N, C-alpha and C positions, 0 to 999 in steps of 0.2 A: 358328302354332309347328309344328304338324304337318308343314307343308311343309318346315320347316327340318330336322326329325328326319329326314324321308324323304330329303331332299337329302344329308344327311350320311351316311345308311345307303347311298344309291346310291354316293357317293364311295368310301366305304370298300370296297364289292364291286367297284367299277370298278377300284381299284388293284391291280395283280397281286400276288399273295401272294410275300412274300420273308421271309428269316429275318431277325430282329431283329439287328442289327449292334452296337447300343449301347443304354445306358440312361442317364438323366440325372436330376440334382436341380438345381433352380432355385430359389434365395431372392433376395428383393429387397424394395424399398420403392417406393411410388408417390406420386403426387399425391393430396390430400385425406386423408393419413395413411392409406394403404391398405397394408398388408404382404401378400406373396404367397409361396406356396410352391408348386412344381410337380414332378411326376415325369413322366418321359417315356421312350418307347422310340422309337429311330430305326433305318430301314434305308435303305440306299444304293440308287439306282436309276441304271442307266447307259444313258440314251436314246442312240441313234445320233446325234442332233444335238449331243450333247456329247462325242463321241468324241475329237476332235481338239483339244479345249478344256482348259485347266487347270482349268475349273470343275466343281464335283462337285455332284450334286443327291442331297439327303437328304430323307426324309419323316420328319416329327415328330409322333407321336401321344401326347397328353399330358393329364393330370388334374391338377388342383390346386384351391387355396383361396386367396381373397382375404379377408382379415381386416381389419375396421376396429373402432373402439371401440364401435359398435352392432350388429355382426352379422357373419356369415361368408356369402360366396358361393362356390358350386363352379364350377369352369371345366373344360369339356372342349373340346380343341383339335385341329386336324389343320392342319399348316403344311408345305408344300415349302418347303427350306432350300437356297440356294445357298452353296457355299464355294469361296474362292479362296485358294490359298497366296500368302503374302507373301514367304516365303524357303524355301529348301530345308529348313531345320532345323525346321520345324513350326508357324511362325506363321501365320495365316489371317485373313481377314476373312469374315463370313458375313451373308446379309441372306434374308429370308422375307416373305412375306404369306400368310396363312391365315385360318381361321375359328374362331372359339369361340363355343360355347353356354354361357351362364351359367345356374345354378339359379335366378336371380332376378334381377330388372331393378334392384333397389333394393340398393346395395351397402353405403350407411349413411344416416343420417338426413338427411346434406346432399348425398348423391350418388345420383342415379337416372338410368338410361338409359330410353329409350322402347321399347327391344326387348332381349330376352335374347341375340339373335344379335348379335355383334360381329365386325369384321375385326380380325386382329392382325398388325401388321408390326413388324419388328425390324431393327436392325443391331448387328453385334458384331465384337469383335476376341477372337482367343484364342490359344492354344497347346496342341499336342497332343505328350505326353511318351508315346511308344509307345502303352501302353493307355489311359493316363489323359489328361483333356483338360480345360483350365480356360478359361473365356471371360467377358467382360463384355459386356453386352447393354443396349441401349435398346430399349424396346417401347412402342409406342403402340396402343391398342384404341378402337375407336369403331364406330358402325354405319354408318359411311360415308356419311352424310347420308340414310338410308332414311326416318328419322322423327325428329322433334323432340320432346322435347330430346335433343342429341347432344354431352353435355360431354366425352367422351372422357376416357381416363385414360392416364398415362405411368408406366412402371416402370423402375427401374435394376436388373438382374439380375446375379446371380454364377451361373454354371452350371458345375457339376461332371459331368463324363461318364465313363463307363468303356467302353471298346470291348472286344468279345468276340475279335476276331482280328486 
């Protein structure tokens, strides 16, 4: 587990410092009767390889909680997100694959992962209203087969976002 935290720290230091562009709140439910809430901060990065593309790259740093009938697990995540506009009015699709570290590998009495490190991927559709943004996302988390058992968990999320500029 020390290696995972060292890797996470390295990634955070390696990412160039940018001002936070937005904050978000996610609420949702998942398989195995697990409810989730998460808050996050996002900043946009403009790499040269995306300059001529309609795709945008955002980094999402989040902390949250998974709640089941038998306990609570906390979640820390870092995810690069790619966003593509659907129309000129504000609609978009987004997708991302990042990592999450859980405070415990057992989410409930009937759901346990073999690792606290989880990969998280999501697909979403949303709409931006000037400074506000609303999106619906499907998210899957699992350890990617690093160790068994690897039951994975799926969430349906509502994301509300506020943009500073």
